[in-house]
Backbone as a ProteinNet text record, in pm:
[ID]
protein_1_A
[PRIMARY]
MRSVEINRQPVELYKIIKFEGLAASGAEAKLFIADGMVSVNGVVETRKRRKMLAGDSIKIFDNEFTLKLVSVE
[TERTIARY]
-1279.6	-1139.9	-1107.6	-1057.3	-1012.1	-862.7	-816.9	-681.3	-625	-485.5	-419.6	-313.1	-301.6	-188.6	-65.6	47.6	187.9	252.2	361.7	435.6	573.3	612.5	746.4	732	818.5	831.6	973.3	1006.9	906	862.6	748.5	704.1	687.5	732.8	725.3	578.3	541.6	396.8	346.7	405.2	352.5	311.9	402.2	377.2	238.3	227.4	89.6	-18.5	-25.4	-136.9	-144.3	-41.5	-36.1	-105.9	-51.2	-92.1	-237.8	-287.8	-430.4	-517.4	-470.5	-554.5	-615.9	-551.2	-596.2	-525.3	-431	-354.2	-330.3	-338.9	-305.7	-166	-85	60.1	136.5	258.4	343.1	363.4	373.9	388.9	262.3	151.6	16.2	16.8	57.6	56.3	152	273.8	365.1	304.4	225.7	165.9	54.5	-22.8	-118.4	-58.8	51.1	129.8	189.9	255.9	321.8	221.1	104.7	-8.2	-85.8	-37.6	-95.3	-229	-252.3	-384	-386.5	-261.8	-258.9	-209.9	-281.3	-237.9	-204.4	-98.6	-44.9	-54.3	-107.7	-144.4	-202.3	-288.9	-355.3	-285.6	-172	-82.6	-72.2	-85.8	-62.4	87.5	105.5	249.6	280	387.6	436.7	569.5	615.1	724.3	685.4	722.9	663.1	724.9	843.7	906.2	916.5	810.4	788	785.7	868.8	873.9	753.4	670.9	548.9	568.7	502	523.8	387.8	380.8	255.5	193.4	67.3	6.3	-16.8	55.4	33.6	-91.8	-156.4	-281.1	-265	-336.8	-327	-472.6	-477.6	-609.8	-589.1	-651.2	-656.8	-787.8	-841	-975.1	-1071.1	-1163.9	-1247.9	-1207.8	-1084.8	-1040.6	-948.9	-969.2	-896.6	-847.2	-719.4	-694.5	-562.2	-554.8	-441.8	-355.8	-236.9	-144.9	-126	-123.2	-114.3	-4.7	98.4	200.9	153	165.4	131.9	263.6	268.4	391.1	364.1	465.5	466.9	532.1	460.8	510.8	517.6
751.9	799.5	813.7	918.4	947.6	929	922.1	899.7	1024.1	1054.7	1159.9	1104.9	1150.3	1093.2	1185.9	1103.4	1168	1097.8	1184.9	1136.8	1108.6	1118.8	1084.1	1063	988.7	975.1	961.8	992.4	1047.9	1203.4	1232.1	1376.8	1428.3	1536.9	1587.4	1613.8	1583.8	1588.6	1728.4	1830.2	1970.5	1997.2	1960	1988.2	1923	1798.8	1733.1	1833.1	1859.6	1940.6	2077.8	2135.4	2260.3	2243.8	2145.2	2130.7	2072.6	2011.5	1966.8	2085.3	2198	2319.3	2311.2	2229.3	2218.8	2321.3	2389.8	2508.3	2613.1	2731.2	2839.6	2861.8	2815.3	2813.8	2697.1	2688.9	2581.5	2613.6	2737.4	2774.6	2736.2	2764.7	2725.6	2569.2	2503.1	2354.9	2302.7	2365.4	2323.4	2348.9	2472.4	2492.6	2381.9	2354.6	2237.2	2112.9	2076.6	1956.9	1972	2081.6	2106.9	2107.1	2150.1	2158.4	2026.8	1920.8	1788	1765.1	1839.6	1829.6	1734.7	1673.8	1574.1	1433.9	1343.6	1188.3	1133.4	1043.4	960.7	825.7	748.1	602.2	584.7	675.3	654.5	703.8	759.8	818	963.5	1041.6	1189.1	1209	1299.4	1311.1	1476.3	1494.8	1639.9	1663.7	1572.8	1605	1665.1	1800.4	1867.2	1794.2	1752	1709.5	1555.7	1502.3	1350.3	1308.3	1210.8	1167	1071.1	1106.2	1025.9	937.6	826	728.3	680.4	614.9	567.1	463	464.6	382.9	447.3	552	618.1	685.3	708.8	772.5	883.6	994.4	1119.3	1163.3	1207.1	1263.1	1407.8	1498.9	1640.4	1699.1	1752	1796.8	1676.4	1699.1	1604.6	1534.9	1559.9	1513.2	1385.3	1280.3	1156.2	1115	1093.8	1042	954.2	874.1	780.4	827.2	805.3	841.8	735.5	774	668.7	718.1	637.3	672.9	647.9	746.3	737	756.1	686	708.1	819.8	901.4	1007.4	972.3	967.9	919.5	1023.8
-1674.3	-1691.7	-1842.2	-1871.3	-2014.5	-2036.9	-2160.9	-2197.8	-2234.3	-2201.5	-2262.2	-2335	-2452	-2547.6	-2541.3	-2516.1	-2520.8	-2623.5	-2688.6	-2802.6	-2759.3	-2638.6	-2584.1	-2434.4	-2388.8	-2237.3	-2188.7	-2071.6	-1969.4	-2000.8	-1938.7	-1938.9	-1787.8	-1754.1	-1616	-1580.5	-1467	-1418.8	-1431.4	-1390.3	-1401.5	-1542.4	-1638.9	-1781.1	-1835.2	-1789.5	-1828.2	-1767.6	-1647.1	-1592.6	-1667.6	-1689.1	-1776	-1904.9	-1979.1	-2126.9	-2139.7	-2027.5	-2026.1	-1988.8	-1954.5	-1925.2	-1779.2	-1696.4	-1552.5	-1465.2	-1523.2	-1462.8	-1569.6	-1521.8	-1605.7	-1661.9	-1571.7	-1609.7	-1546.9	-1586.8	-1515.9	-1365.8	-1328.8	-1188.2	-1107.6	-1166.3	-1104	-1079.2	-1198	-1184.3	-1070.8	-1060	-959.1	-814.8	-792.4	-672.3	-639.6	-729.8	-710	-661.6	-717.6	-688.2	-542.7	-525.7	-391.2	-266.5	-306.5	-206.1	-190.2	-260.6	-238.3	-295.1	-416.5	-485.1	-590.5	-618.9	-736	-683.5	-729.6	-704.2	-838.8	-822.3	-932.7	-890.3	-972.9	-945.3	-806.4	-770.7	-634.3	-512.1	-536.8	-419.3	-436.6	-324.7	-338.2	-375.4	-475.9	-535.5	-520.3	-459.9	-425.3	-507.5	-591.4	-668.5	-807.7	-826.5	-945.1	-1074.4	-1063.8	-1187.7	-1196.4	-1121.7	-1135.4	-1285.2	-1311.1	-1453.2	-1473.8	-1573.3	-1595.2	-1724.6	-1715.9	-1827.5	-1873.8	-1995.6	-2038.8	-1936.8	-1917.4	-1817.5	-1679.2	-1654.1	-1521.2	-1518.8	-1408.7	-1402.8	-1300.6	-1334.8	-1266.3	-1229.9	-1101	-1050.9	-995.4	-1046.5	-996.2	-999.5	-890.7	-884.5	-907.1	-998.7	-1042.4	-1169.3	-1209.2	-1344.4	-1319.3	-1386.4	-1379	-1514.6	-1544.9	-1669.9	-1668.9	-1765	-1779.8	-1910	-1894.5	-2009.9	-2113.8	-2237.7	-2348.3	-2433.5	-2467.5	-2564	-2709.1	-2795.1	-2922.5	-3011.1	-3128.5	-3214.6	-3299.2	-3330.3	-3427.7	-3551.9	-3656.1	-3782	-3887
[MASK]
+++++++++++++++++++++++++++++++++++++++++++++++++++++++++++++++++++++++++

């Protein structure tokens, strides 16, 4: 499992999927979520705008990662 660094929280779930390149657009990311293709912390998540925090884990397709908060200085 890899880490994805975020510089603020919360971040909406669909945005993380889009920015990690797992969806071509925000609309496609929202479709993946609505179709039950995404799990958050081991549970299927269908809320597109789920607020994600550091420590949360996301699984989509064969990709699994954990969010890590980094400070921006």
